[in-house]
N, C-alpha and C positions, 0 to 999 in steps of 0.2 A: 180929800186926803191932805190938803194943805193945812187944815186946822186940826187934824188928828194928832193927839198928844200921847197916845199909848205906844207900846212897842209892838211891832209886827212879828208874828211867830208863824212858821210854816213847817212843812216836811219835805223830804226829798221827792216823794211822788208828786207833790204839787209843783215843785221846781221843774220836774221832768215834763209835766203837762204844760206848763208855761212855755218852756222851750219848744215843745212840739207845736203849740199854737203860734209861736213866733217863727216857725220854719220857713216862712215866706222871706225872711231877711236874716242872713247870718249876722249882720251888724246889730239888729235888734236883739238877737240872742246874746251876743257878747255884751251889749249895753245892759241887758237885764242881769247877767252874771256879774258884771262890774258893780252894779247897784247892790247886789247881794254881798259881794266881797267888801264893799264899803260900809256894811252894817245896815243896809236898808231893811233887812229882814233877818231875824234869827232863825236858823234852821235847826229844828229838833231832830235828833237821831232817835229812831225807834229801837227799842230793846227787844231781845228775843221773847221775853215774857209777854210783851204787848201783842205779839202776833196772834195769840189765842183770843185775846179780847177783840182784835180787829176781825178775826174770823167770825166770832160771835156776832159782831155788828153787821157783817156781811149777811149772815144767816137771818138776822132779825129783819133786815130790809131787803130780802131777796126778791120781793115783788116790785122794787123800785130800781131805777138806773144808778144805784150807788156804785162808785168806782173806788179804787184803792186810795186815790188822793182824798176823796170825800171822807172815807172811813178813817184815814189816818188823822185828819183834822178833828174828827169827833174824839178819837182816842187822846190826842194831845190836849184838847179842851177838857176832857175828863181828868187827865193826869195833872194838869196845871191849874185846874179850877178856873178856866176861862169861860166867860159868859157871853162874849160877843165875837162875831166873825165878820170878815169882809169878803164877800163872794159875789160873783156874777151868776152863780147857779140859782135859778129861781126856785128849784125844788128843795133847796137845802133846809128850808123851814119845816120840813116834815121829820127831820131827825131829832129824836129826843135824847137828852142826856140821861144818865142813870137816875138822877134825882127827879126826873119827870119834866124838867124845864127844857125849853128850846133855846138855842143860841140866837141872840139878837143880831140881825144883819145890819151893819153900820152903813150900808149903801142905800 
């Protein structure tokens, strides 16, 4: 991450998951939110019209453990023509974009 030169973009469901994963430490949650506030990551708001696309993606991957956070990242990648992702999810490489390509994981 120290050599990463792009901008980090995420969604509210991902931030919710991160805070849940950091629930062992109130300070860690606050530090994470401070990092977001300071511009560490750009939070994309999802629009009403995107929910049907998110639902469609859920349906497409109903046989996988896709969750809302994963599916919103796919939607944002589609909407903003993003080609790479940073994720700890090992199974994220199964999700295809509409153009048939996969998101490259930078980790």
